[in-house]
C-alpha positions as CSV (number, residue, x, y, z in Angstrom):
1,M,-0.1,-0.2,-0.1
2,P,1.6,3.3,-1.1
3,Y,2.5,5.6,1.9
4,R,-0.1,8.4,2.5
5,F,1.2,12.2,3.1
6,R,0.3,12.9,6.7
7,I,-0.8,16.2,7.7
8,L,-1.5,17.9,11.3
9,V,-4.2,21.0,11.0
10,V,-3.6,23.0,13.8
11,D,-6.8,25.8,14.4
12,D,-8.5,27.0,17.4
13,E,-11.6,28.0,15.3
14,P,-13.7,24.8,14.7
15,A,-15.3,26.1,11.5
16,Q,-11.9,26.7,9.8
17,R,-10.6,23.7,11.1
18,E,-13.0,21.6,9.9
19,L,-13.3,23.3,6.6
20,V,-9.3,22.5,5.9
21,L,-9.7,19.0,7.2
22,G,-12.6,18.1,4.8
23,F,-11.0,19.4,2.0
24,L,-7.5,17.8,2.6
25,K,-9.5,14.4,3.2
26,K,-10.9,14.5,-0.4
27,Q,-7.6,15.2,-1.8
28,G,-6.7,12.1,-0.6
29,F,-4.3,13.3,2.2
30,D,-4.0,11.3,5.7
31,V,-5.2,14.3,7.8
32,A,-5.2,14.5,11.8
33,A,-6.3,17.9,13.9
34,A,-5.6,19.7,17.2
35,E,-7.5,22.9,18.7
36,S,-4.7,24.1,19.9
37,G,-1.0,24.5,19.4
38,V,-0.5,22.6,22.8
39,K,-2.5,19.8,21.8
40,A,-0.7,19.9,18.3
41,L,2.6,19.8,19.9
42,E,1.6,16.4,22.5
43,L,0.3,14.6,18.8
44,F,3.4,15.6,17.3
45,R,5.5,13.9,19.8
46,Q,3.7,10.8,19.9
47,E,2.9,10.4,15.9
48,S,4.5,10.4,12.6
49,I,3.7,14.0,10.8
50,D,5.1,14.7,7.6
51,L,3.7,18.5,7.4
52,I,1.9,20.7,10.0
53,L,-0.4,23.5,8.8
54,T,-1.4,25.9,12.0
55,D,-2.9,29.0,12.3
56,Q,-0.9,31.7,13.8
57,K,-2.8,33.7,16.4
58,M,-3.8,30.9,19.4
59,P,-3.9,31.1,22.8
60,N,-1.0,29.8,25.0
61,L,0.8,28.6,22.3
62,S,1.1,30.6,19.0
63,G,1.9,29.3,15.7
64,S,5.2,30.7,15.8
65,A,6.0,29.0,19.4
66,L,4.8,25.9,18.2
67,L,6.9,26.3,15.1
68,Q,10.4,26.8,17.1
69,A,9.1,24.1,19.4
70,V,8.3,21.6,16.3
71,R,12.0,22.7,15.2
72,A,13.6,21.7,18.4
73,I,12.3,18.3,17.9
74,N,12.6,17.9,14.5
75,P,14.2,20.8,12.4
76,E,12.9,19.1,8.8
77,T,9.1,18.9,9.8
78,P,7.7,21.4,7.2
79,V,5.6,24.1,8.9
80,I,3.1,26.5,7.3
81,L,1.6,29.3,8.8
82,M,-1.8,30.8,8.5
83,T,-2.9,33.9,9.4
84,A,-5.6,36.9,9.0
85,F,-3.1,39.5,9.8
86,G,-0.9,39.0,6.5
87,S,1.8,41.3,5.8
88,I,4.9,41.3,3.7
89,E,6.7,41.7,7.2
90,A,5.1,39.1,9.0
91,A,5.8,36.6,6.0
92,V,9.6,37.5,6.1
93,S,9.6,36.8,9.6
94,A,7.8,33.7,9.9
95,I,10.2,32.4,6.9
96,Q,13.2,33.5,8.9
97,G,11.7,31.4,11.8
98,G,12.0,28.3,9.9
99,A,8.4,28.4,8.4
100,T,8.2,26.4,5.4
101,D,5.4,28.7,3.8
102,Y,3.2,31.4,4.6
103,L,-0.9,31.7,3.7
104,T,-3.3,34.4,4.7
105,K,-7.0,34.2,5.7
106,P,-9.5,33.7,4.0
107,L,-7.6,30.6,2.8
108,N,-7.6,30.4,-1.1
109,L,-8.0,26.2,-1.1
110,D,-6.5,25.8,-4.6
111,E,-3.5,28.0,-3.4
112,L,-3.5,25.8,-0.2
113,L,-3.6,22.6,-2.3
114,Y,-0.7,23.7,-4.5
115,R,1.3,24.8,-1.8
116,I,0.6,21.4,0.1
117,R,1.6,19.4,-2.9
118,Q,4.9,21.1,-3.6
119,V,5.9,20.1,-0.2
120,S,4.8,16.7,-0.5
121,D,6.3,16.2,-3.6
122,R,9.7,17.6,-2.0
123,Y,9.1,14.8,0.6
124,R,8.7,12.1,-1.6
125,I,12.0,13.0,-3.9
126,I,13.7,13.4,-0.6
127,A,12.2,9.7,0.2
128,E,13.3,8.4,-2.8
129,N,17.1,10.0,-2.5
130,R,17.4,8.6,0.7
131,E,16.3,5.1,-0.4
132,L,18.9,5.5,-3.3
133,R,21.3,6.6,-1.2
134,E,21.1,3.7,1.3
135,A,21.0,1.2,-1.5
136,L,24.5,2.5,-2.9
137,Q,25.8,2.5,0.5
138,S,24.7,-1.2,1.1
139,R,26.6,-1.8,-1.9
140,H,29.9,0.0,-1.1
141,R,29.7,-0.2,3.1
142,I,31.9,-2.1,4.7
143,E,30.9,-3.0,8.2
144,G,31.4,-0.3,10.8
145,I,32.6,2.0,8.3
146,I,30.1,5.2,7.7
147,G,30.3,7.7,5.1
148,E,29.4,8.4,1.8
149,S,31.8,11.0,0.4
150,G,33.8,10.4,-2.4
151,Q,37.1,10.3,-0.1
152,M,35.3,7.4,2.0
153,L,34.1,5.5,-0.7
154,E,37.2,5.4,-2.5
155,V,38.8,4.1,1.4
156,V,35.8,1.5,1.0
157,S,37.0,0.5,-2.4
158,Q,40.5,0.0,-1.8
159,V,39.7,-2.2,1.3
160,R,37.4,-4.5,-0.8
161,R,40.1,-4.7,-3.3
162,V,43.1,-5.5,-1.0
163,A,41.3,-7.6,1.6
164,P,41.1,-10.9,-0.4
165,S,45.0,-10.7,-1.2
166,E,47.9,-11.5,1.2
167,A,49.5,-8.2,0.6
168,T,50.8,-6.1,3.7
169,V,49.0,-2.8,4.1
170,L,50.3,0.3,5.5
171,I,47.3,2.7,6.9
172,R,47.9,6.0,7.5
173,G,45.9,9.0,8.7
174,E,45.8,11.4,11.8
175,S,45.0,10.5,15.1
176,G,41.3,9.5,15.5
177,T,40.4,8.8,11.9
178,G,39.6,5.1,12.3
179,K,42.8,3.1,11.4
180,E,41.9,0.6,13.3
181,L,38.4,0.2,12.1
182,I,40.3,-0.1,8.7
183,A,42.2,-3.2,9.9
184,K,39.4,-4.7,11.2
185,A,37.4,-4.2,7.8
186,I,40.5,-5.7,6.0
187,H,40.8,-8.9,8.2
188,F,37.1,-9.7,8.2
189,A,36.7,-9.1,4.8
190,S,39.3,-11.6,4.2
191,P,39.9,-15.3,3.7
192,R,41.4,-15.3,7.2
193,A,38.3,-14.0,8.7
194,S,37.9,-17.2,10.6
195,G,41.5,-16.4,12.3
196,P,42.7,-14.4,15.1
197,L,43.1,-10.6,14.6
198,V,45.7,-9.5,17.2
199,K,46.4,-5.8,17.8
200,V,49.5,-4.5,19.0
201,N,50.1,-0.5,19.8
202,C,53.8,0.0,19.6
203,A,53.6,3.2,21.5
204,A,51.7,2.0,24.3
205,L,53.9,-0.8,25.9
206,P,57.4,0.1,27.2
207,E,60.6,-0.8,24.9
208,T,61.8,-3.4,27.6
209,L,58.7,-5.6,27.1
210,L,58.0,-4.9,23.3
211,E,60.0,-7.7,22.1
212,S,58.6,-10.2,24.3
213,E,55.1,-9.1,23.6
214,L,55.7,-9.4,20.1
215,F,57.8,-12.6,19.8
216,G,57.4,-14.5,23.2
217,H,60.3,-15.6,25.5
218,E,61.5,-18.7,26.8
219,K,61.6,-20.0,30.4
220,G,64.6,-17.8,32.1
221,A,65.3,-15.7,29.1
222,F,65.5,-12.8,31.7
223,T,64.9,-11.8,35.2
224,G,61.1,-13.0,36.1
225,A,60.5,-15.4,33.1
226,V,59.4,-18.2,35.1
227,T,57.7,-20.0,32.4
228,S,57.8,-19.7,28.6
229,R,55.4,-17.4,26.9
230,Q,53.7,-17.1,23.4
231,G,54.2,-13.6,21.5
232,R,51.6,-11.9,19.7
233,F,53.0,-13.0,16.2
234,E,52.4,-16.6,17.4
235,L,49.0,-15.7,18.9
236,A,48.1,-14.4,15.5
237,N,49.0,-17.6,13.5
238,G,46.8,-18.4,10.8
239,G,45.2,-14.7,11.1
240,T,46.3,-11.1,10.8
241,I,48.1,-8.8,13.1
242,F,47.8,-5.2,13.3
243,L,51.0,-3.0,14.2
244,D,49.5,0.2,15.4
245,E,51.9,3.4,15.5
246,I,54.6,1.5,13.7
247,G,56.9,4.6,13.7
248,D,57.4,3.9,17.3
249,L,59.0,0.5,17.0
250,P,62.3,0.6,18.2
251,L,65.3,0.3,15.8
252,H,66.3,-3.1,16.9
253,L,63.3,-4.7,16.7
254,Q,62.9,-3.2,13.1
255,A,65.2,-5.4,12.1
256,K,63.4,-8.6,13.4
257,L,60.3,-7.5,12.0
258,L,61.7,-7.3,8.6
259,R,63.0,-10.9,8.8
260,V,59.0,-12.0,9.4
261,L,58.1,-10.2,6.6
262,Q,60.8,-11.3,4.2
263,E,61.3,-15.1,5.8
264,R,58.3,-15.7,7.8
265,E,60.2,-16.5,11.0
266,Y,61.7,-15.1,14.0
267,E,63.3,-16.4,17.4
268,K,61.7,-15.9,20.6
269,V,63.8,-14.0,23.1
270,G,66.2,-16.6,24.9
271,S,66.0,-18.8,22.3
272,S,67.6,-19.4,18.7
273,R,65.5,-21.6,17.3
274,P,63.6,-20.3,14.5
275,V,59.5,-20.2,14.5
276,K,57.6,-20.4,11.4
277,V,54.5,-18.0,11.4
278,N,51.6,-18.0,8.7
279,V,50.4,-14.2,9.6
280,R,49.5,-11.3,7.3
281,I,50.8,-8.0,8.8
282,L,48.7,-4.7,8.7
283,A,50.4,-1.5,10.2
284,A,49.3,1.9,10.9
285,S,51.2,5.3,11.6
286,H,49.9,9.0,12.4
287,R,53.3,10.1,12.1
288,P,55.1,11.3,8.8
289,L,57.3,8.0,8.1
290,E,59.1,9.5,5.4
291,A,60.5,12.0,8.0
292,L,61.5,9.1,10.2
293,I,63.6,7.4,7.6
294,K,65.5,10.8,7.1
295,A,66.1,11.2,10.6
296,G,67.3,7.9,11.2
297,Q,64.5,6.7,13.3
298,L,62.8,4.1,10.8
299,R,64.6,1.8,8.6
300,E,64.2,2.4,4.7
301,D,64.0,-1.4,3.5
302,L,61.4,-2.1,6.6
303,Y,59.1,1.1,5.1
304,Y,59.2,-0.5,1.8
305,R,58.3,-3.9,3.2
306,L,55.2,-2.7,4.9
307,N,54.1,0.0,2.0
308,V,53.0,-2.5,-0.6
309,V,49.5,-0.9,-0.3
310,T,48.9,2.2,1.3
311,I,45.0,3.5,2.5
312,L,45.1,7.2,3.4
313,I,42.1,8.2,5.7
314,P,41.2,11.4,5.0
315,P,40.9,13.8,8.5
316,L,37.1,14.8,9.2
317,R,37.4,18.3,8.3
318,E,38.1,17.0,4.9
319,R,35.0,14.8,4.6
320,R,32.2,17.0,5.9
321,S,29.5,15.6,4.0
322,D,30.0,12.4,6.2
323,L,29.5,14.9,9.5
324,S,25.5,14.3,9.5
325,L,25.7,10.6,9.1
326,L,28.2,10.1,11.6
327,I,26.5,12.4,14.1
328,D,23.0,10.3,13.8
329,H,25.0,7.2,14.0
330,F,26.4,8.1,17.2
331,L,23.2,9.4,18.7
332,R,21.5,6.2,17.8
333,R,24.1,4.5,19.3
334,F,24.8,6.1,22.4
335,A,21.1,6.6,23.2
336,E,20.6,3.1,22.9
337,K,23.7,2.1,24.8
338,N,22.5,4.5,28.1
339,G,19.0,3.5,27.7
340,K,17.6,6.9,26.8
341,T,15.0,8.5,24.2
342,I,16.9,10.8,21.8
343,R,14.7,12.0,19.2
344,G,17.8,14.3,17.5
345,L,19.1,17.7,17.6
346,T,18.3,21.1,18.0
347,H,19.0,23.3,14.7
348,E,21.5,25.1,16.4
349,A,23.3,22.1,18.2
350,R,23.6,20.6,14.5
351,D,24.6,23.9,13.0
352,V,27.4,23.9,15.9
353,L,28.7,20.2,15.6
354,L,28.7,20.9,11.3
355,R,31.0,24.0,11.5
356,Y,33.5,22.4,14.2
357,D,36.8,21.0,12.8
358,Y,37.4,18.2,14.7
359,P,41.2,18.3,15.4
360,G,40.6,15.0,17.3
361,N,38.7,13.3,14.3
362,V,36.0,10.8,14.6
363,R,37.3,9.8,17.7
364,E,36.3,13.4,19.3
365,L,33.0,13.5,17.5
366,E,32.0,10.1,18.9
367,N,33.1,11.5,22.6
368,L,31.2,14.4,21.9
369,I,28.0,12.9,21.0
370,E,28.3,10.5,24.3
371,R,29.1,13.1,26.2
372,A,25.7,15.1,25.1
373,V,23.6,12.3,25.2
374,V,24.5,11.3,28.8
375,L,24.2,15.0,30.2
376,T,21.1,16.3,28.2
377,R,18.2,16.7,30.7
378,D,15.9,16.6,27.0
379,D,15.0,14.0,24.6
380,V,16.5,16.5,22.2
381,V,20.3,17.2,22.3
382,G,20.8,21.2,22.3
383,S,23.9,23.4,21.9
384,R,24.0,23.9,25.5
385,D,24.7,19.9,25.9
386,L,27.9,20.4,24.0
387,P,31.4,21.8,25.7
388,L,31.7,25.7,25.5
389,T,35.1,24.7,23.3
390,V,33.1,23.5,20.7
391,Q,30.7,26.1,20.7
392,D,33.0,28.7,20.3
393,R,35.6,27.1,17.8
394,E,36.1,28.5,14.6
395,V,36.1,26.6,11.5
396,E,39.9,27.1,10.3
397,G,40.2,29.9,7.6
398,D,36.9,31.4,9.1
399,R,38.4,33.5,11.9
400,E,37.5,37.6,12.0
401,T,39.9,40.1,13.4
402,N,36.7,42.9,13.8
403,L,36.2,44.4,17.3
404,A,32.5,43.9,17.0
405,V,32.6,40.0,16.1
406,A,35.2,39.5,19.2
407,V,32.7,41.3,21.3
408,E,29.8,39.2,20.1
409,G,31.9,36.2,21.0
410,L,32.5,37.2,24.4
411,E,29.0,37.7,25.0
412,R,28.0,34.1,23.6
413,R,30.1,32.8,26.0
414,M,29.3,34.6,28.7
415,I,25.3,34.0,28.1
416,R,26.2,30.6,27.8
417,E,28.1,29.9,30.9
418,A,25.4,32.2,32.7
419,L,22.5,30.0,31.6
420,A,24.7,26.7,32.3
421,R,25.2,28.1,36.2
422,S,21.3,28.8,36.3
423,D,20.0,25.7,34.6
424,G,18.4,28.0,31.9
425,V,16.6,30.1,34.3
426,Q,16.6,33.5,32.4
427,T,15.7,35.6,35.4
428,H,18.8,33.9,37.6
429,A,21.2,34.4,34.2
430,A,20.4,37.7,33.6
431,E,21.2,38.5,37.3
432,L,24.4,36.6,36.8
433,L,25.3,38.8,33.6
434,G,24.0,42.0,35.6
435,I,21.6,43.1,32.8
436,S,17.6,43.1,32.9
437,E,15.8,40.0,31.7
438,R,14.2,41.6,28.8
439,A,18.1,42.6,27.4
440,L,18.9,39.0,27.9
441,R,16.0,37.7,26.0
442,Y,16.9,40.3,22.9
443,K,20.3,38.8,22.9
444,L,19.1,35.2,23.1
445,I,17.1,36.0,19.9
446,K,19.8,38.6,18.4
447,Y,22.5,35.2,18.8
448,G,20.1,32.4,17.7
449,F,19.8,30.7,20.9
450,R,16.3,29.3,20.0
451,E,16.2,26.8,22.5
452,E,17.5,28.8,25.4
453,A,14.9,32.1,24.0
454,S,11.9,29.5,24.4
455,S,12.7,28.3,28.0
456,P,10.0,27.7,30.2
457,D,10.2,31.1,31.9
458,S,9.7,33.0,28.9
459,D,6.5,34.3,27.4
460,P,6.5,33.2,23.6
461,Q,4.6,36.3,22.4
462,E,7.1,38.3,23.7
463,V,10.0,36.6,22.6
464,Q,8.7,36.7,19.1
465,S,7.8,40.3,19.2
466,G,11.5,40.8,20.2
467,R,12.6,40.2,16.8
468,E,11.4,43.8,15.5
469,S,12.4,45.9,18.4
470,S,15.3,47.7,19.0
471,E,17.9,46.9,21.9
472,P,16.8,47.5,25.0
473,Q,18.7,49.4,27.4
474,D,19.5,48.6,31.2
């Protein structure tokens, strides 16, 4: 059965509400109705709604206030405002506030149908594109690797091509880009998938223990060696060993690793008997290996043995088109992990996350989302749930030296800190800042803090009107 576009009609006038409801039902739409903004918001939280058609002037919760509440829950839900007091200024204000469209009363039903069909056609195209994208991703995706940018599709393509081979692979990229994830993908897509995958971080183990950890030792090989021990290479026999941070491997062990790569054998510490091993070697580094060779810290012959195939993982700042996918993936994962219902992000929070440059790459994004999910008090993650360092961090190349911009940045930080200290209570926050509550509301709207501006202690009608007022004097 084909999907029917679902519309919620919101109007406190019964006659007008029933007129629109009956007309849309005749046109084949699935329609629900609410007699107030409060009831509409309850229904929106409970049901799947594709479009909201709402009157502007209603008691308790106006159409504009309903619009902001809906956008906080799901910024992608289209909202069309209806009003008997239409003007160009009001239309511009509604569109700037996030409305999809604006209609004046008395309604022209043909125009209403035309506007709704525009929205429903766009919804259908987006849904079809999403299905197509998911189908393409299913063909290109390796388990655990998320991304649809050209750079990540090329990485996935390289993984698929190299996985069936026995070639040694060098995985390069900045810290936090997911080098270990790529190593796992190669192993589990290879003929060795049923064998072990053994991981070794060469930078995390002390140099005095690293040789024994890698190659094992015989009983009595050194003080404290009371029994023989298998090394990581022996444990990885028949499978794959992943040597992370290979640039930190000491020089005397580099020669031993080179022998493994060339002859597939090594000697345990305290033994002269060679041990044969059947293992595939994957290596990774975030360091510039060519510079290490010049500095005499990395053997050139080892580098060429490791560098049979190189996979370069781009930093997150160079594949921003993957950000939304990663954000939504981590939101779902950490909401489920922590037993919380998280409906999404506010528009401002998503904008902050999309603008941030992520020096720690995917690992940093993952930690940011987990923190936000754990700390949020709502079912929607807002910008106040993100660290101030992220909120105020500018995208590289987007910095300003203008004094007015610097002052605005300081005001933003101070307002966020005051709201955090006062748990979002604007009266208390204004006292901490030494300004009037009216001045604080003006600045909340000026700087686009939508979720703060619609907090429980503010009047929606007063906040809305604040957009058109001049800055109040304290």
